[in-house]
VOGU-3710 file (C-alpha; in Angstrom, 3 decimals, decimal comma):
1> xxxxxxxxxx> 0,000/0,000/0,000  1,406/3,402/-0,928  2,177/5,932/1,804  -0,182/8,926/1,741  1,307/12,351/1,087  0,275/15,699/2,474  -2,484/17,546/0,606  -1,793/20,822/-1,165  -2,790/22,868/1,889  -2,067/22,616/5,596
11> xxxxxxxxxx> -5,568/23,721/6,549  -7,066/20,227/6,683  -4,142/18,411/8,299  -4,714/16,929/11,732  -1,436/18,322/12,976  -0,088/18,228/16,524  -0,158/21,569/18,319  2,779/22,260/20,651  2,362/24,989/23,272  5,365/24,432/25,545
21> xxxxxxxxxx> 9,053/24,482/24,492  9,872/21,572/26,825  7,137/19,321/25,418  8,760/15,837/25,292  7,220/15,189/21,876  9,661/17,692/20,325  12,657/16,671/22,418  14,686/15,834/19,305  14,420/19,484/18,199  15,374/20,976/21,552
31> xxxxxxxxxx> 18,795/22,432/22,224  19,320/23,862/18,728  20,303/27,229/20,205  23,582/25,830/21,553  25,405/24,827/18,368  28,417/23,260/20,074  26,334/21,191/22,492  23,953/20,152/19,731  26,795/18,824/17,588  28,050/16,821/20,559
41> xxxxxxxxxx> 24,576/15,399/21,198  24,392/14,083/17,624  27,797/12,392/17,771  28,051/8,646/18,523  27,370/8,229/22,224  25,260/11,380/22,453  21,583/11,288/23,381  20,616/12,326/19,831  22,972/9,906/18,083  21,325/8,295/15,084
51> xxxxxxxxxx> 19,421/11,421/14,066  20,100/14,692/12,271  18,094/17,861/11,708  17,496/19,380/8,282  16,284/22,943/7,809  14,312/24,424/4,935  11,899/22,946/2,417  14,477/22,381/-0,327  16,946/20,744/2,058  14,257/18,526/3,568
61> xxxxxxxxxx> 13,060/17,432/0,150  16,593/16,550/-0,965  17,167/14,487/2,172  13,977/12,552/1,440  14,959/12,012/-2,203  18,394/10,805/-1,061  16,675/8,053/0,916  16,976/9,311/4,495  14,051/8,297/6,690  11,966/11,251/7,866
71> xxxxxxxxxx> 10,885/10,898/11,506  9,046/14,149/12,321  8,723/17,804/11,335  8,455/21,107/13,194  6,769/24,121/11,565  5,478/27,554/12,432  1,845/27,132/13,423  0,954/30,076/11,183  2,436/28,463/8,097  0,049/28,182/5,130
81> xxxxxxxxxx> 2,542/27,196/2,438  2,189/23,531/1,386  4,862/21,105/2,510  7,115/19,487/-0,108  5,140/16,894/-2,057  7,620/14,161/-1,076  6,752/14,399/2,632  4,896/11,202/3,678  1,464/11,858/5,132  2,024/9,643/8,177
91> xxxxxxxxxx> 4,934/11,690/9,572  4,167/13,683/12,775  3,871/17,403/12,034  4,409/19,549/15,120  3,053/23,100/14,863  4,351/25,738/17,282  3,715/29,386/17,985  6,523/31,933/17,529  7,397/32,058/21,248  7,894/28,299/21,414
101> xxxxxxxxxx> 9,953/28,298/18,211  12,266/31,005/19,498  12,766/29,106/22,764  13,542/25,907/20,880  15,569/27,189/17,913  16,685/30,679/18,926  15,124/32,360/15,900  11,925/32,702/13,914  11,512/29,685/11,657  11,715/31,843/8,536
111> xxxxxxxxxx> 12,987/28,950/6,421  9,695/27,225/7,008  10,589/23,749/8,219  12,751/21,753/10,601  12,797/18,015/10,056  14,310/15,136/11,987  15,837/12,343/9,921  17,331/9,017/10,894  20,960/8,523/9,928  22,107/5,619/7,816
121> xxxxxxxxxx> 25,065/3,389/8,700  28,314/5,095/7,767  29,862/3,744/4,598  33,302/2,179/4,554  35,955/3,728/2,336  35,581/0,774/-0,048  31,848/1,443/-0,371  32,126/5,214/-0,710  34,893/5,080/-3,317  33,586/2,241/-5,468
131> xxxxxxxxxx> 33,715/3,330/-9,110  34,739/6,889/-8,162  37,170/8,875/-10,313  37,225/12,160/-8,356  37,034/12,327/-4,557  37,502/15,159/-2,085  39,764/14,135/0,794  39,300/16,409/3,811  41,586/16,929/6,782  40,473/18,861/9,870
141> xxxxxxxxxx> 37,629/20,737/8,167  35,945/21,706/11,429  33,759/24,660/10,400  30,246/23,511/9,363  29,742/26,497/7,073  32,972/25,856/5,189  32,111/22,176/4,937  28,655/22,988/3,558  30,135/25,272/0,898  32,637/22,598/-0,092
151> xxxxxxxxxx> 29,990/19,892/-0,354  27,659/21,990/-2,481  30,520/22,886/-4,823  31,625/19,246/-4,929  28,169/18,095/-5,988  28,029/20,780/-8,683  31,523/20,325/-10,093  32,009/16,632/-10,695  33,226/15,335/-7,330  31,643/11,921/-6,802
161> xxxxxxxxxx> 32,471/11,154/-3,164  34,315/12,527/-0,189  36,298/11,021/2,653  37,442/12,778/5,783  39,556/12,247/8,838  37,917/11,998/12,247  38,668/15,633/13,120  36,312/16,914/10,402  32,884/18,098/11,484  29,669/16,254/10,708
171> xxxxxxxxxx> 28,463/16,627/7,101  24,890/15,988/8,280  24,985/18,714/10,912  22,151/21,214/10,373  24,290/24,172/9,307  26,340/22,079/6,879  23,169/20,686/5,337  21,616/24,133/5,049  24,680/25,740/3,439  25,082/22,830/1,031
181> xxxxxxxxxx> 21,348/23,134/0,160  21,098/19,411/0,842  23,193/18,537/-2,218  25,607/16,457/-0,186  22,916/14,051/1,033  23,113/12,098/-2,200  26,937/11,964/-2,252  28,662/8,943/-0,665  31,108/9,689/2,123  33,244/7,856/4,643
191> xxxxxxxxxx> 35,483/8,621/7,588  39,070/7,449/7,719  41,418/7,115/10,634  44,368/9,465/11,219  46,117/11,088/8,268  48,479/10,381/6,673  48,392/6,698/7,694  44,888/5,981/6,446  45,483/7,719/3,123  47,035/4,398/2,187
201> xxxxxxxxxx> 43,471/3,157/1,692  43,166/5,522/-1,270  46,556/4,774/-2,761  45,826/1,043/-2,504  42,761/1,708/-4,664  44,883/3,483/-7,263  44,035/7,058/-6,281  46,537/9,741/-7,162  46,698/12,114/-4,177  46,822/15,781/-5,164
211> xxxxxxxxxx> 47,281/18,251/-2,291  46,045/21,832/-2,521  48,448/24,269/-0,880  49,354/27,970/-1,127  53,039/27,041/-1,414  54,444/29,095/-4,311  56,654/26,144/-5,291  53,619/23,953/-6,002  52,350/23,443/-9,564  49,666/25,854/-10,744
221> xxxxxxxxxx> 46,477/23,816/-10,697  45,552/24,823/-14,256  48,691/22,982/-15,406  47,672/19,704/-13,793  47,314/16,893/-16,321  44,850/14,095/-15,713  44,409/10,998/-17,844  40,872/9,896/-18,624  41,143/6,841/-16,363  42,987/8,541/-13,468
231> xxxxxxxxxx> 41,434/8,340/-10,021  42,115/11,622/-8,196  41,884/12,311/-4,482  42,074/16,065/-3,887  43,461/16,775/-0,416  42,038/19,865/1,319  42,960/21,164/4,758  41,368/23,453/7,310  40,995/27,202/7,137  44,268/28,819/8,223
241> xxxxxxxxxx> 46,630/25,913/8,959  45,801/24,012/5,776  47,031/20,469/5,377  49,451/19,089/7,934  53,058/18,709/6,855  52,785/14,933/7,186  49,760/14,822/4,889  51,456/17,111/2,374  54,436/14,765/2,371  52,161/11,802/1,656
251> xxxxxxxxxx> 50,667/13,440/-1,445  51,800/12,388/-4,905  51,908/16,025/-5,995  51,062/19,483/-4,757  49,077/22,146/-6,600  48,236/25,776/-5,903  45,785/28,413/-7,039  47,852/31,389/-8,267  47,033/34,566/-6,310  47,076/38,180/-7,494
261> xxxxxxxxxx> 48,403/41,193/-5,624  49,354/40,633/-2,006  46,689/38,019/-1,278  48,365/34,772/-0,229  45,291/32,525/-0,038  41,498/32,425/-0,132  38,819/30,831/2,030  38,934/27,037/1,907  35,382/26,827/0,556  36,247/29,188/-2,298
271> xxxxxxxxxx> 39,541/27,411/-2,904  37,744/24,063/-3,062  35,343/25,404/-5,703  38,209/26,644/-7,864  40,089/23,371/-7,467  37,040/21,211/-8,243  36,425/23,214/-11,409  40,087/22,929/-12,426  39,954/19,136/-12,004  36,760/19,005/-14,035
281> xxxxxx> 38,382/20,987/-16,836  41,521/18,841/-16,727  39,363/15,764/-17,294  37,691/17,351/-20,317  41,141/17,854/-21,848  42,186/14,238/-21,261
//
């Protein structure tokens, strides 16, 4: 039997009214005001482990289309805009007044929707990289906004998967998902152990490790040559410190984005976009 979907209006929905911010029925949405604590709660071992929160209609719809299981939704009780057509009709819809929303989230729910999804088992590196020709390899990317920018650019510019060390922040964290516009939900990813040791998993699979660095002695990325059947792992490090010296030493080659004037580097999200595009263009020349 097919699952019913929401009608075109919210007026006739038998939704669940929430009048208190500490109502246990919306416990999974509570604590969003403290970003650091919330991230910790969603980590393995935390009381919200196994779930993540998506924000905004477009992001929620992309999570559903990517196959994540929707558990419940939280909306402004005054909302009249229809929900995304992909939302199953049997999912609890909690409607709150503005005072409750501010207490729970810290802001007016101007993006329209918060949704709780169940996480899937994390892929192994073998699973995430199967058949992949271009992967982003992330070290110590610990800013959710930067990660979201990188993931959206990756999805748009031919990157097929990403792997990260354990110091990277959660790609399913709410801010990362929002900034990426949910594009990363459909991209396979895996976590590796410490770099550079676990980079051996990529080299064993035939990946050529290309490290992005501002070092003026590195090759200009536009000069990088890629054969049609090359598997490339583009190494990207955190804002400021960049890649560790040990990880740089483990790379097969180093590339840079040439800078103009006295600027020595650009934001890691912007740099990732430029590098992804350069790799895409190098493949078209192969």
